[in-house]
N, C-alpha and C positions, 0 to 999 in steps of 0.2 A: 504494500500500500504506500503510495507516494504522499508526502506531506503537502498540505496546502500552503502556498506562499503568495502573499499579496504585497505588492509595492505600490506606492502612490507618488504621482508626479503632478505638480500644479502648473497650469498654464493660465493665461490671462482670462480666457472665457470658459475654461472647463478643467475638470480634474480627471486624470487618467489613472485607472487601476490596472496594473499588470497582474494577471492571475495565473499561477502555475500549479499544476498538480490535479488532484481529484477534488470535486466538490460533492460530498456525500453527507449522509445524516450525521456522521460523527464530527464533521467540521463545518457544516453549513452555518452554525451560529457564528463562527469566525468570519465567514463570508458576509453574513448579515451585518455583523458589527462593523466591518470595514466600510460597508456601504453607509451605515448609519453615521459613522464618524465623519464621512464626507458631508452628509446632509446636515449634521449637527454643526458643522463649520459654516453653514449657510451657503453651501455650494450645491447647486441643483442641476448642473450640466455635467454628466458623468460619461466618460468613455471607458468601457470595459474591454481590455485587450484579452481575448480568450483563446489566443492561438496556441497556448501551452496547457490548455485544460484537457486532460485525457478522459474525463468522465464527469457528468453532471447529473445528479439525482433530482427527484421531484423537490426535495428540500432546497436545492440550489435554484431551481426554477421559481419556487415560491419567493426566495430572496430577490430574484431579478424583478418579478412582477410587483412585489411590494415596494421596491426602490423606484420603479417606474411610476407607480401611483403617487408616491410621495413627491417625486420630482415634478410630475405634471401639476400637482396642486400648487406648486411654487413656481410655475411657468418655466420649468426646466424639462430635461429629458435624460434618458439613459440610452446610449447607443452602443452597439457592439462592434468591435474591430477584429477582423480576421478570426472569427470563431473556428475552432478545430472542426473537422468533419464530424466527429462524435457529438459535439455540442450542437452543430447544425441539425443533425439527425434527431436529437432529443427535442429541439425547438419545433421541428417539423411535426414529429409524432404528437407533441402536446398541443399543436395548433397555435403556437405562440410566435412563430417566425414573422407574422405580419404585424405583431405588436411593436417590434423593435426595428429601428433603422440599423441595417447591417452593412458594414463597409469592409472592403477588401484589405485595408491596411489602417494602421493607427493614424497616419498623417491625414488621410481622407476623413476619418472619423472626427479628429480634432478640428479640422477645417469646416466641418458641418455646423459648428457653432460660430 
């Protein structure tokens, strides 16, 4: 089992979270907390770089949707940058891919703000 690692980078118009590893029921609270930390700093434009996420469970999806709702309430958004094939598959199966703007790379995602 690979550990979940999340790093944060601040830009003028958005925050970027680089997520590495697996997001499952054992570490989804860490993922949620990382998203909440950004929103608690009054930042509501979030780019999630998911290129290095090997697995995302329903608990991870709940965190994504919850963050999107909170950001939308504050006139912001959550966008996804280069999600791995596995994450794309999970989003498709859950019917959530249309909820998020998905970009091929981090630069395009950051530029969307």
